[in-house]
TORLOKOL-773757 format. One record per residue (C-alpha): residue in one letter; y, x, z. Coordinates in steps of 0.05 Angstrom, whole numbers, padded with zeros to 5 digits, always signed. Example, Ala and Ser with C-alpha at 12.3 -4.5 7.8 and 13.67 -1.06 7.14 Angstrom:
<atoms>
A-00090+00246+00156;S-00021+00273+00143;
</atoms>
This chain:
<atoms>
X+05015-00852+00177;X+05009-00786+00214;X+05066-00735+00212;X+05069-00667+00244;X+05134-00630+00253;X+05151-00572+00299;X+05084-00575+00334;X+05093-00650+00349;X+05048-00707+00328;X+05073-00778+00316;X+05030-00839+00300;X+05064-00900+00271;X+05027-00965+00264;X+05056-01024+00226;X+05032-01094+00238;X+05058-01154+00199;X+05071-01218+00238;X+05095-01287+00216;X+05153-01330+00242;X+05219-01294+00256;X+05188-01225+00252;X+05164-01192+00189;X+05137-01130+00224;X+05124-01096+00290;X+05112-01022+00296;X+05095-00973+00351;X+05106-00898+00356;X+05070-00852+00403;X+05090-00779+00404;X+05053-00719+00430;X+05072-00645+00434;X+05024-00588+00423;X+05023-00539+00481;X+04987-00474+00468;X+04973-00418+00517;X+04932-00384+00464;X+04889-00407+00405;X+04830-00426+00450;X+04870-00468+00499;X+04911-00519+00459;X+04927-00588+00488;X+04967-00648+00464;X+05015-00675+00517;X+05046-00744+00516;X+05121-00744+00500;X+05143-00816+00488;X+05125-00887+00466;X+05170-00932+00425;X+05168-01001+00395;X+05210-01033+00340;X+05214-01103+00308;X+05231-01121+00236;X+05268-01187+00232;X+05251-01238+00178;X+05313-01281+00183;X+05387-01279+00199;X+05437-01222+00194;X+05384-01170+00214;X+05333-01192+00161;X+05292-01133+00136;X+05321-01084+00187;X+05282-01049+00242;X+05310-01054+00313;X+05291-01044+00385;X+05315-01111+00410;X+05295-01183+00397;X+05306-01219+00330;X+05350-01280+00333;
</atoms>
């Protein structure tokens, strides 16, 4: 999935894993910096990672911490 919003680019990748996780996704964000139309560059903004739990109270929910 690729989304652009307010001159920002985000890439989200979803990978399905077995055991106590049902998913693992990453997000990398870039911001478009333009001096003019001929000099546009994408600059790194942030990196994020989330887990989707398969079991327990957090089953089916995405979170930043470990699944227990």
